[in-house]
C-alpha positions as CSV (number, residue, x, y, z in Angstrom):
1,M,-49.0,-23.6,-55.1
2,P,-46.1,-25.1,-57.0
3,T,-42.8,-23.2,-56.5
4,R,-42.2,-22.8,-60.2
5,T,-45.5,-20.9,-60.7
6,R,-44.7,-18.3,-58.1
7,P,-42.2,-16.3,-60.2
8,F,-44.6,-16.3,-63.1
9,L,-47.4,-15.0,-61.0
10,R,-45.2,-12.3,-59.4
11,T,-44.0,-11.2,-62.9
12,T,-47.6,-11.2,-64.2
13,C,-48.8,-9.0,-61.3
14,L,-45.9,-6.7,-61.5
15,A,-46.4,-6.2,-65.3
16,L,-50.1,-5.6,-64.8
17,L,-49.6,-3.1,-62.0
18,L,-46.9,-1.2,-64.0
19,G,-49.0,-1.2,-67.1
20,L,-52.2,-0.1,-65.4
21,G,-50.3,2.4,-63.4
22,L,-49.7,4.4,-66.6
23,L,-53.4,5.2,-66.6
24,A,-52.9,7.3,-63.5
25,L,-50.1,9.4,-65.0
26,P,-51.1,13.0,-65.6
27,A,-51.3,14.3,-69.2
28,A,-48.4,16.5,-70.2
29,A,-47.9,18.9,-73.1
30,H,-45.0,20.4,-75.0
31,V,-44.0,23.9,-74.2
32,I,-41.5,26.1,-76.0
33,D,-40.0,28.7,-73.5
34,A,-38.4,30.8,-76.2
35,D,-39.1,33.2,-79.0
36,L,-38.4,31.2,-82.1
37,S,-38.0,34.3,-84.2
38,K,-34.9,35.2,-82.2
39,L,-33.3,31.8,-82.4
40,S,-30.7,30.8,-84.9
41,R,-31.3,27.8,-87.2
42,T,-29.0,25.7,-85.0
43,E,-30.9,26.6,-81.9
44,I,-34.2,25.9,-83.6
45,F,-32.8,22.5,-84.7
46,W,-31.8,21.6,-81.1
47,T,-35.1,22.9,-79.7
48,Y,-37.2,20.7,-82.0
49,L,-34.9,17.7,-81.6
50,Q,-35.5,17.9,-77.9
51,L,-39.3,18.2,-78.5
52,G,-39.3,15.1,-80.7
53,F,-37.4,13.2,-78.1
54,T,-39.6,14.2,-75.2
55,H,-42.7,13.5,-77.3
56,I,-41.6,9.9,-76.9
57,L,-39.7,10.0,-73.5
58,P,-41.3,10.7,-71.2
59,L,-44.5,12.1,-72.7
60,G,-45.5,9.5,-75.3
61,F,-46.9,6.7,-73.1
62,D,-48.8,5.2,-76.0
63,H,-45.8,5.3,-78.3
64,I,-43.6,3.8,-75.6
65,L,-46.0,0.9,-75.2
66,F,-46.2,0.4,-79.0
67,I,-42.4,0.1,-79.2
68,V,-42.2,-2.2,-76.2
69,S,-44.8,-4.4,-77.8
70,L,-42.8,-4.6,-81.0
71,Y,-39.7,-5.4,-79.0
72,I,-40.6,-8.2,-76.6
73,L,-41.8,-10.8,-79.1
74,E,-38.4,-11.0,-80.8
75,P,-36.0,-9.0,-78.6
76,R,-32.8,-9.3,-80.7
77,L,-31.7,-5.9,-81.8
78,K,-31.6,-6.5,-85.6
79,P,-35.3,-7.5,-86.1
80,V,-36.6,-4.8,-83.8
81,L,-34.5,-2.1,-85.5
82,W,-35.9,-3.2,-88.9
83,Q,-39.4,-2.7,-87.5
84,A,-38.4,0.6,-86.0
85,T,-37.0,1.7,-89.4
86,A,-40.3,0.8,-91.1
87,F,-42.2,2.7,-88.4
88,T,-40.0,5.7,-88.8
89,V,-40.3,5.9,-92.6
90,A,-44.0,5.6,-92.3
91,H,-44.6,8.2,-89.6
92,S,-42.2,10.6,-91.4
93,I,-44.4,10.4,-94.5
94,T,-47.7,11.3,-92.8
95,L,-46.1,13.8,-90.4
96,G,-44.6,15.7,-93.4
97,L,-47.9,15.5,-95.4
98,A,-49.9,16.7,-92.4
99,M,-47.6,19.6,-91.5
100,Y,-47.5,20.8,-95.1
101,G,-51.3,20.6,-95.2
102,F,-51.8,17.8,-97.8
103,I,-53.8,15.8,-95.3
104,R,-55.8,16.9,-92.3
105,P,-56.5,13.8,-90.1
106,P,-59.0,14.5,-87.3
107,S,-57.5,13.5,-83.9
108,S,-60.9,12.0,-82.9
109,V,-60.2,9.3,-85.5
110,V,-56.4,9.1,-85.3
111,E,-56.1,8.7,-81.5
112,P,-58.4,5.7,-81.1
113,I,-56.6,4.0,-84.1
114,I,-53.3,4.5,-82.4
115,A,-54.7,2.8,-79.2
116,L,-56.0,0.0,-81.4
117,S,-52.6,-0.5,-83.0
118,I,-51.1,-1.1,-79.6
119,L,-53.9,-3.5,-78.7
120,F,-53.4,-5.4,-82.0
121,V,-49.7,-5.9,-81.5
122,A,-50.2,-6.9,-77.9
123,I,-52.7,-9.5,-78.9
124,E,-50.5,-10.7,-81.7
125,N,-47.7,-11.2,-79.2
126,I,-49.9,-13.5,-77.2
127,V,-51.2,-15.5,-80.1
128,I,-48.1,-16.0,-82.2
129,T,-44.8,-17.5,-81.0
130,R,-42.4,-16.1,-83.5
131,L,-41.9,-13.0,-85.6
132,S,-43.5,-13.1,-89.0
133,P,-42.1,-11.3,-92.1
134,W,-45.5,-9.6,-92.7
135,R,-45.2,-7.7,-89.4
136,L,-43.0,-5.1,-91.2
137,A,-46.0,-4.3,-93.4
138,I,-48.3,-4.0,-90.3
139,V,-45.8,-1.8,-88.5
140,F,-45.5,0.4,-91.6
141,G,-49.2,0.8,-91.8
142,F,-49.5,1.7,-88.1
143,G,-46.6,4.0,-88.5
144,L,-48.6,6.0,-91.0
145,V,-51.3,6.5,-88.3
146,H,-48.8,7.3,-85.5
147,G,-47.3,10.0,-87.8
148,M,-50.7,11.7,-87.9
149,G,-50.6,11.6,-84.1
150,F,-47.2,13.3,-84.1
151,A,-48.6,15.9,-86.4
152,S,-51.4,16.7,-84.0
153,A,-48.8,17.5,-81.3
154,L,-46.5,19.4,-83.6
155,T,-49.4,21.5,-85.0
156,G,-50.1,22.8,-81.6
157,L,-46.6,24.1,-81.3
158,G,-46.2,25.3,-84.9
159,L,-43.1,25.4,-86.9
160,P,-40.9,28.5,-87.4
161,R,-41.2,30.0,-90.9
162,Q,-37.4,30.7,-91.2
163,A,-36.6,27.0,-90.6
164,Y,-39.8,25.1,-91.4
165,F,-38.3,22.0,-93.1
166,G,-35.3,21.8,-90.8
167,S,-37.4,21.9,-87.6
168,L,-39.7,19.2,-89.1
169,I,-36.7,17.0,-89.8
170,S,-35.1,17.7,-86.3
171,F,-38.4,16.8,-84.6
172,N,-38.5,13.5,-86.5
173,V,-34.9,12.8,-85.6
174,G,-35.8,13.4,-82.0
175,V,-38.7,11.0,-82.2
176,E,-36.4,8.4,-83.7
177,L,-33.8,8.9,-81.0
178,G,-36.5,8.4,-78.4
179,Q,-37.6,5.1,-80.0
180,V,-34.1,3.8,-80.2
181,T,-33.6,4.7,-76.6
182,I,-36.6,2.6,-75.6
183,I,-35.3,-0.3,-77.7
184,L,-31.8,-0.1,-76.1
185,L,-33.3,0.1,-72.6
186,C,-35.5,-3.0,-73.2
187,W,-32.5,-4.8,-74.6
188,A,-30.3,-4.0,-71.6
189,L,-33.0,-4.7,-69.0
190,V,-34.6,-7.8,-70.6
191,G,-33.5,-9.0,-74.0
192,R,-29.8,-9.2,-73.4
193,W,-30.1,-11.8,-70.7
194,A,-33.6,-13.2,-70.8
195,Y,-34.2,-14.0,-74.5
196,G,-33.8,-17.7,-75.3
197,R,-34.5,-18.9,-71.8
198,P,-37.3,-21.5,-71.7
199,W,-39.4,-19.3,-69.4
200,Y,-39.0,-16.1,-71.5
201,R,-42.4,-16.3,-73.3
202,A,-44.4,-17.4,-70.3
203,R,-42.9,-14.9,-67.8
204,V,-42.1,-11.9,-70.1
205,V,-43.9,-11.9,-73.4
206,V,-47.4,-13.0,-72.3
207,P,-47.8,-11.0,-69.0
208,V,-46.3,-7.8,-70.4
209,S,-48.5,-8.1,-73.5
210,V,-51.5,-8.7,-71.4
211,A,-50.8,-5.6,-69.3
212,I,-50.2,-3.5,-72.5
213,G,-53.3,-4.9,-74.1
214,L,-55.4,-3.9,-71.1
215,V,-54.1,-0.3,-71.1
216,A,-54.6,-0.1,-74.9
217,A,-58.1,-1.4,-74.6
218,Y,-58.9,1.2,-71.9
219,W,-57.4,4.0,-74.1
220,T,-59.4,2.8,-77.1
221,V,-62.7,3.1,-75.2
222,E,-61.7,6.3,-73.6
223,R,-60.7,8.0,-76.9
224,L,-63.8,6.8,-78.7
225,L,-66.0,8.3,-76.0
226,A,-64.1,11.5,-75.7
């Protein structure tokens, strides 16, 4: 085996193992260990900020993979932050609409579409070689769907009547902070030093996208059959 192919194979195997390893992680749920009626508005704000953050890190495995998929194709901070902004605006819209009862998306439809959105971006990363302007529109559309997924989680917790709008906003801010954290971690671990190298696409973009795509395909089938 040529020496130059060994790092690629090692990277591919590692990415696949890490990605598929997510399948073995146990499901987790949000828990509020406090009587919201006894909390001040400030305490409620911080409670839902933390819930929004933990909905992404460490509980939101599907959302983590989606953000990583967005990042690796064009790992400079400015392009991915634009995508993250489009995603945030979109999921804020549907999250608000769902929590106020204007839309009632069934989780049996939303969850498979979320998995498909991850699969789509992973495949796109493999097929195309550079970021296209129209990806913002795609990310916005998928953000609308992911917002419905956020709503499903938040509905189970409920929102305190005395700070309904504020807690909704703080949850959204927490989600955004979680997403930005993922982006910054990816940049520090990979993008800052690996992007622009001649081997970046072959050893990072393709194997990581393959691993993510396999996980997303598994989730899609699992959620459709659930």
